N, C-alpha and C positions, 0 to 999 in steps of 0.2 A: 558248166555253170560259171566257172571263173572267167572263161573267155567272153561270155555274154555280159558279165558285170564289167569287165575291162572295156569292152566295146561301148557300153553305155556311158561309162565315165569319159572315155575319149570323145564320144559324140557331143556330150554336154560341154566339154572343155573347148572343143573346136568351134561350136556354134556361138559361144560367147554369152555375155550378159550385158545388160545396160543398167546404168545407175542414174536416177533422176533426183536432183536436189529440189526439195519442196520449198515453198515460200517461207515456211517457219524454220528452215535451216536443217531439217532432218533429211535423210536420204532414203530412197526406196529402190530396191534392186529387183530386176526381172531376169530370170534365167530362161533362155530361149533354146528350144530344141532344134530350131532352124534359125538362120539369120533373120533379123527383123528390125523394126523401128518402134521405139516407145515414143508415142506422140503425146505431148502435153497440150491439151485443148483448152484454150482460154476463152471464156464467154464474155465478149465485149459488145454484145449486140442485143440479145433477146432476154426477156425476163426468165424464161426457161429454155433449155437447150437439150435435145436428145442427140447422142452420138451413136451412129449406127455403122455396122459393117454388113457384108453380104449375109452373114449368119444371124443377124438380128441386132437388137439394141444392146449396146455395151454400157452406156451411161444414160440414165433416165432422169430428166429434170434438173440438169446442172444450172444452178442459179446464176443470175447476172453478176459479173465480177469475180466469179470463182473459176477454178481450173481443175481438170482431172487428167490423170495419166492413163493412156490407152495403149496396151501392147499389140502391135501388128506383127504377126509371124508369117513369113513368106512360105509359099508352097515348096516342098522339096523338088529338086530337079527342075526349077523354073527358069533356068537360064542365068545369064550374068547380071542383067539389070531387071530385077523383079519389081513389079508394080503392085501396090496395095492401096486400093481406094478407101477413103473414109468420108462419111457424109454426116452433116449435122442438120437438124430440123429445129426451127425456132417456134416457140409458142408464147402467147400472153399468159398472164396469171389466170385468165378465164378459159384456158386451153384452146384459144383461137390460133389457127395456123398462120405464121408470119412469112414463112419461106424456108428455103434450104440452100445449102452450099456443099460442094464436093471438092475434095482435093486428093490427089494421088501422091503417095510417098514411094520413093524408090530405095532399093537396097542392092548392094553388090556383094555376093557371097565372099569375094576375095578381100573385101574391106571389113566384113563382120557387122555385128549389130551396132546400132547407133541410136541417138535420140534426136528429136526435132520438136519444134514448138509451132502450133497453129493458133494464131489469134484470130478468132472469128469476129470480123468487123462488119460484114455485109451478108445479107440473105437475099435470095431472089426467088420470085414466083415465075411460072411460065409466062412468056411474053415480055420478060424484062422488068416486070413490076416487082415490088417487094422492098424490103429494106429492114432496118432495125427500128425498134420502138423506143 
């Protein structure tokens, strides 16, 4: 039992953590069991923004001008440059679809966990149409 506990503590220490400084001056910490990226998504485009990953919606209805921190944890044994996509979908106040945007974030297990900022300034629809409202 002691060996399992020690192995767990070592795994958490090796994987690292990320600290995000919030606009009000407070800090928020994320402990990651694998290396990853904590993305601060800033909505500079749509009245409402949904932030999604493959597993589903992570932030629903992020208002214009506000931001949210989203932890992206990489898959174990995913190689040296691990990719983690993140998608946003914009909506009007009346829930009309405005468009979407996708961005991939990369992490290297030798560099450890880190943080990044994504300012969403443009949304697109199929065929190149779309935009912000």
